[in-house]
C-alpha positions in Angstrom: 0.0 0.0 0.0 1.2 3.5 -0.8 -0.2 6.7 0.5 0.6 10.3 -0.5 2.5 12.2 2.1 0.3 15.2 1.4 -2.8 13.1 2.3 -1.2 11.9 5.6 -0.1 15.4 6.7 -3.5 16.9 5.9 -5.1 14.4 8.2 -2.5 14.9 10.9 -3.2 18.7 10.9 -6.9 18.1 11.1 -6.5 15.7 14.1 -4.6 17.7 16.7 -1.0 17.7 15.2 1.0 20.8 14.4 3.7 21.2 11.9 7.3 22.3 12.6 9.8 22.7 9.8 13.3 21.6 10.4 16.4 21.8 8.2 16.0 18.3 6.7 12.5 17.2 7.9 9.0 18.4 8.6 7.9 17.3 12.0 4.3 16.7 13.2 3.7 16.9 16.9 0.4 15.9 18.7 -0.9 18.6 21.0 -3.3 17.9 23.8 -5.1 20.7 25.6 -2.7 23.2 23.8 0.4 21.4 25.0 3.0 19.6 22.9 3.2 15.9 23.7 5.9 13.3 22.9 3.8 11.8 20.1 5.3 12.8 16.7 6.3 11.7 13.3 8.3 13.4 10.5 8.8 13.4 6.8 11.7 14.4 4.6 11.1 17.7 2.7 11.3 15.7 -0.5 9.0 12.9 0.4 5.9 12.5 -1.7 4.8 9.0 -1.0 4.8 6.6 2.0 5.4 2.9 1.2 4.5 0.0 3.5 7.8 0.3 5.4 7.3 4.0 6.1 3.6 3.5 7.0 4.7 0.9 9.5 7.2 3.3 11.0 4.7 6.1 11.2 2.2 3.7 12.8 4.7 2.9 15.6 5.6 6.6 16.1 1.9 7.5 16.4 1.4 4.7 18.9 -1.0 2.5 16.8 -0.9 -1.2 17.5 -1.2 -2.1 13.8 -0.5 -0.4 10.5 -4.2 -1.1 9.7 -5.2 1.3 12.5 -3.0 4.0 11.0 -4.7 3.5 7.7 -8.1 3.8 9.3 -6.9 7.0 11.0 -5.8 8.4 7.6 -9.1 7.3 6.0 -11.0 9.2 8.7 -12.6 6.1 10.4 -10.8 7.1 13.6 -11.4 10.8 14.6 -9.4 13.0 16.9 -11.4 12.3 20.0 -11.1 8.5 19.5 -7.3 8.9 18.8 -6.9 11.1 21.9 -8.7 8.5 24.0 -6.5 5.7 22.6 -3.4 7.8 23.6 -4.8 8.5 27.0 -5.9 4.9 27.7 -2.4 3.7 26.5 -0.7 6.2 28.8 1.2 7.7 25.9 -0.1 11.1 26.9 -1.8 12.5 29.9 -3.9 15.5 30.8 -2.6 17.9 33.4 -4.7 17.9 36.5 -5.8 21.4 37.1 -9.2 21.7 38.8 -8.9 25.0 40.6 -10.0 28.3 39.0 -6.7 30.1 40.0 -4.6 27.8 37.8 -2.9 26.0 40.7 -3.4 22.2 41.1 -6.0 21.4 43.7 -4.8 19.7 46.9 
């Protein structure tokens, strides 16, 4: 299976990722509640297609159990809330606990 990088990056940007351009790569970081997480992937500036090997690597970077799950994510069968829940349930990301109105953690 081959997917266009343009298609993948468009979906990433629609589902909570933000783009950062580096010297040799373009990075996509997942943000939760406005904060950058450790979940990310990247593409070479010259990349136009992602083959099976690259899709498998992206799948691992984005914390999917199987490449098929990544493909479902790209094809919009998995939306941002479902992806966020998967990351939270797998403890790949966490929400900051902040329940008090003054911005300080409650005790």
